[in-house]
C-alpha positions in Angstrom: -33.6 9.5 15.5 -37.2 10.4 15.2 -39.1 9.9 12.2 -40.0 13.9 12.3 -36.0 14.4 12.1 -35.4 11.6 9.6 -38.3 13.4 7.2 -36.5 16.7 7.8 -33.1 15.6 6.5 -34.7 13.9 3.8 -36.3 17.2 2.6 -32.9 19.4 3.1 -31.0 16.8 0.9 -33.7 17.2 -1.7 -33.7 21.2 -1.7 -29.8 21.5 -1.7 -29.5 18.9 -4.6 -32.3 20.7 -6.6 -31.0 24.0 -5.7 -27.2 22.9 -7.4 -29.0 21.8 -10.5 -30.9 24.8 -10.8 -27.5 26.7 -10.4 -26.1 24.5 -13.3 -29.0 25.0 -15.4 -28.9 28.6 -15.1 -25.3 28.9 -16.1 -25.4 26.7 -18.9 -28.6 28.8 -20.4 -26.3 31.9 -19.4 -23.2 30.3 -21.4 -25.3 29.5 -24.3 -26.9 33.1 -24.6 -23.5 35.0 -24.4 -21.1 32.2 -26.5 -20.3 33.6 -29.8 -21.4 31.9 -33.0 -17.7 30.8 -33.7 -17.6 28.7 -30.3 -18.1 25.0 -30.6 -21.7 24.1 -30.0 -22.6 21.8 -27.3 -26.7 20.5 -26.8 -28.2 22.0 -23.9 -29.0 18.6 -22.2 -25.6 17.4 -22.8 -24.2 20.8 -21.4 -26.1 20.3 -18.2 -25.4 16.5 -17.7 -21.8 17.3 -18.3 -22.0 20.0 -15.7 -23.6 17.5 -12.9 -21.7 14.5 -13.9 -18.3 15.4 -15.0 -18.9 13.3 -18.2 -15.5 12.1 -19.7 -13.7 15.3 -18.6 -13.1 16.6 -22.0 -16.1 18.9 -22.0 -13.8 21.4 -19.6 -11.7 22.1 -23.1 -15.2 23.4 -24.7 -14.4 27.0 -23.8 -10.9 26.9 -25.5 -10.8 30.0 -27.7 -11.2 30.2 -31.4 -11.5 33.6 -32.2 -8.4 35.3 -30.7 -4.9 33.9 -30.1 -3.8 32.6 -26.9 -1.1 30.8 -24.8 -2.5 27.5 -23.5 -1.5 26.4 -19.6 -0.9 23.0 -19.4 -0.9 22.0 -15.5 0.7 18.9 -14.5 0.0 18.3 -11.1 0.1 15.4 -8.5 1.4 12.1 -9.5 2.1 11.2 -13.2 -0.2 8.1 -13.8 -3.1 6.6 -15.8 -6.3 8.4 -15.6 -8.9 6.3 -13.4 -12.2 5.8 -15.3 -13.6 6.8 -12.1 -12.5 8.6 -9.1 -15.5 9.5 -7.2 -19.1 8.7 -6.9 -19.6 11.2 -9.6 -16.8 10.4 -11.9 -14.7 13.2 -9.7 -11.4 14.0 -11.5 -8.8 15.0 -9.2 -5.0 16.1 -9.6 -3.3 14.5 -12.4 -5.5 13.4 -15.4 -3.5 11.9 -17.8 -6.4 11.3 -20.6 -7.4 14.8 -20.3 -4.1 16.3 -21.1 -3.3 14.1 -24.2 -6.9 15.4 -25.2 -5.9 18.9 -24.4 -2.4 18.8 -26.6 -4.1 17.3 -29.6 -7.0 19.8 -29.8 -4.1 22.5 -29.1 -2.3 21.1 -32.3 -5.6 21.8 -34.2 -6.4 25.2 -33.2 -4.6 27.7 -35.3 -5.3 30.7 -32.6 -3.0 28.9 -30.2 0.2 30.1 -30.0 2.5 28.0 -27.5 2.2 26.3 -24.6 3.1 26.9 -20.5 3.9 23.7 -18.8 3.1 24.3 -15.3 4.8 21.8 -13.0 3.9 20.9 -9.5 4.6 17.0 -9.3 7.1 14.3 -7.8 7.0 12.4 -11.0 5.2 9.2 -11.5 4.9 6.4 -13.9 7.6 5.8 -16.9 4.8 5.1 -19.4 2.5 8.2 -18.9 5.4 10.2 -18.2 6.9 9.3 -21.7 3.7 9.7 -23.3 3.1 13.0 -22.6 6.7 14.1 -23.3 6.1 12.7 -27.0 2.8 14.4 -27.5 4.5 17.6 -26.4 7.0 16.9 -29.0 4.8 16.1 -31.6 2.8 19.5 -30.9 6.2 21.3 -31.6 7.1 19.5 -34.5 4.0 19.9 -36.4 3.0 23.3 -35.2 6.6 25.1 -34.9 5.3 26.8 -31.8 7.2 27.3 -28.5 6.9 25.5 -25.1 8.0 27.1 -21.8 8.4 25.1 -18.4 7.6 26.7 -14.9 8.3 24.5 -12.1 6.3 25.5 -9.0 7.1 23.8 -5.6 8.2 20.4 -6.8 9.1 19.4 -10.5 11.1 16.1 -9.8 11.8 12.9 -11.9 8.9 12.7 -14.2 8.1 16.3 -14.0 11.7 16.6 -15.3 11.3 14.4 -17.9 8.2 16.2 -19.1 9.9 19.4 -18.7 12.6 18.4 -21.0 10.0 18.8 -24.0 10.2 22.7 -23.5 12.3 25.1 -25.2 12.9 27.1 -21.8 12.7 26.1 -18.3 12.3 28.3 -15.4 11.5 27.3 -11.6 10.5 29.4 -8.6 13.6 30.2 -6.4 11.9 27.6 -3.7 11.3 25.0 -6.0 12.6 21.3 -5.7 13.8 19.8 -8.7 16.0 17.0 -10.2 15.7 13.5 -8.9 16.7 12.1 -12.4 16.3 8.2 -12.0 14.2 5.5 -12.2 12.6 3.1 -9.2 11.0 -0.1 -8.8 9.2 -0.6 -5.4 8.3 -4.0 -4.1 7.6 -5.4 -0.6 9.2 -8.6 1.2 6.6 -9.5 3.5 7.7 -13.1 3.7 8.3 -12.3 7.4 5.3 -11.2 8.4 3.6 -13.9 6.4 5.3 -16.4 8.5 4.2 -15.2 11.7 0.8 -14.8 10.7 0.6 -18.4 9.4 -0.2 -17.1 5.8 1.3 -18.9 2.8 1.0 -17.6 -0.8 0.6 -20.3 -3.3 1.4 -19.5 -6.9 0.9 -21.8 -9.9 3.4 -20.6 -12.4 4.4 -21.7 -15.8 8.4 -20.7 -15.0 10.5 -19.8 -11.9 10.3 -16.0 -12.7 6.8 -15.6 -13.5 5.8 -14.5 -9.7 8.7 -12.4 -9.0 8.6 -9.3 -6.9 5.4 -10.9 -5.2 5.4 -9.8 -1.5 5.5 -13.3 0.3 8.8 -14.1 -0.6 12.4 -12.5 -1.2 13.5 -12.1 -4.8 16.5 -14.1 -5.9 19.7 -12.8 -7.5 18.3 -13.4 -10.9 15.2 -11.7 -10.3 17.0 -8.7 -9.0 19.0 -8.4 -11.9 16.0 -8.8 -14.2 14.6 -5.6 -12.7 17.8 -4.2 -12.4 18.1 -4.3 -16.2 14.5 -2.8 -16.6 15.9 0.2 -14.3 19.0 0.8 -16.3 17.5 0.6 -19.7 14.8 3.4 -18.5 17.6 5.3 -16.8 19.3 5.5 -20.0 16.6 6.8 -21.7 15.6 9.5 -18.9 19.2 10.6 -19.3 19.0 11.0 -23.3 16.0 13.0 -22.9 17.2 15.6 -20.3 20.5 15.9 -22.5 18.6 16.6 -25.8 16.1 19.0 -23.6 19.3 20.9 -22.1 21.7 20.7 -24.8 23.8 18.8 -22.6 26.0 15.6 -22.9 24.7 12.5 -21.7 27.8 12.1 -19.5 27.1 15.8 -18.1 24.0 14.8 -17.2 25.2 11.5 -15.9 27.2 13.3 -13.4 24.1 15.1 -12.0 21.6 12.1 -12.5 22.3 10.3 -9.3 18.8 10.5 -8.0 19.2 13.3 -5.9 17.2 16.3 -5.7 18.4 20.2 -6.5 17.3 23.5 -5.1 16.4 26.0 -8.1 19.8 27.8 -7.4 21.7 24.5 -7.8 19.5 23.4 -10.7 20.4 26.7 -12.1 24.2 26.5 -11.9 24.3 22.9 -12.9 22.2 24.1 -16.3 19.3 21.7 -15.5 17.1 25.2 -16.3 17.7 28.5 -17.6 16.8 30.8 -14.7 14.5 31.4 -11.7 11.3 33.7 -11.8 8.6 34.6 -9.7 5.1 33.3 -11.3 4.2 36.7 -12.1 7.4 37.5 -13.3 7.5 34.2 -15.4 4.0 35.3 -16.9 5.2 38.8 -17.9 8.1 37.3 -19.9 6.1 34.6 -21.7 3.9 37.5 -23.0 6.7 39.8 -24.0 8.4 36.9 -25.6 5.4 35.6 -27.4 3.5 39.0 -28.1 0.3 37.1 -27.2 -1.2 38.6 -23.9 -4.3 36.1 -23.2 -3.7 32.9 -21.2 -6.0 29.7 -21.6 -6.4 27.2 -18.9 -9.2 24.5 -18.7 -11.7 24.6 -15.9 -11.9 21.9 -13.2 -12.8 18.8 -14.8 -16.3 17.8 -13.0 -19.1 19.7 -12.1 -21.5 21.0 -9.2 -21.9 17.7 -7.8 -18.5 16.2 -8.8 -16.7 19.1 -6.9 -18.8 19.1 -4.2 -18.1 14.8 -3.9 -14.5 15.6 -4.3 -14.3 18.0 -1.6 -16.0 15.5 0.7 -14.1 12.7 -0.4 -10.9 14.6 0.2 -11.9 16.0 3.6 -12.2 12.4 4.9 -9.8 11.5 7.1 -7.8 8.2 6.4 -6.9 5.8 9.1 -3.5 4.7 9.1 -4.3 1.5 7.9 -5.9 2.9 4.8 -2.9 5.2 4.5 -0.6 2.1 4.7 -2.5 0.4 1.9 -2.5 3.5 -0.3 1.1 3.7 -0.1 1.8 0.2 -1.2 -0.5 0.3 -4.1 1.4 3.5 -5.2 4.7 2.1 -4.6 4.9 -1.6 -4.2 3.3 -2.5 -7.5 6.6 -3.4 -9.4 5.9 -0.9 -12.0 9.0 1.3 -13.4 8.4 4.8 -12.0 10.3 8.0 -12.7 9.4 9.2 -8.8 10.8 11.2 -6.3 9.7 9.6 -3.0 8.6 12.7 -0.6 10.5 13.0 2.7 8.6 11.4 5.5 6.1 9.2 3.1 
């Protein structure tokens, strides 16, 4: 590339970034001009920096209504898991953001204008810890405020999604929703055969024989399999109890349905796992009628101008087969108990 071409590329990049910053500043100024006095104040510099870099993501909640009644839409989308400290060059938040959802519910509990929650779920489930923590936070919300929670299942609401939906007073699904998969899974890999072919030997210095159980370098013993099975069984009993409580069913009734299989919306309704089937607009109209509240509030995308730009760039990058394999192993081969439905073809 010639020196002239390089110079023009640098100039173009600078112009692009400056244009974006100016846009963000303009929006921040406009917001400050038209925001009511009762709205939560944020300093101009902090607002601009949060818009550019995304901050901790909590700034997206600053536009929560404080002068009129509203129903809060809480989106549970993507794999339920711990929030990453930084999921992109500029702290981009993509998909499920556990810390943000917990903070969101905390703020709703302290906002007297909030009159209820809609859970909009599109998730295959995820880790046991995060699913349980969000479920308990939603139960705390109901106990402290006495306000209702409605759950609406979109394309997929499986496993950990069903767990979280069980906090709701009523549960509805789209007619093409896939739900169910009530159960627990722990996944590890036995790659000892591959290691042997490659001449690789993992050496672990352990304090006891089961300290390195689940390592990919060797098969698990019967004792180690039993240990993992005991963990799965304990969390399974907890899951079944949660669903039974949420659906007003007995544990035995739920166990007949909780063999890990998925259900269509029609099958779920017939088995008492949901209250009914509604289209998205029909469901929204139903909540407005039941609550008498017309305004719905949902946080904006967490991350600002550059964060969203970098998120799109990152998402559009085509992964190689090896990268896809590594991602899959990291997600499902960690040995962490999960309320998770493995998608077909994954």
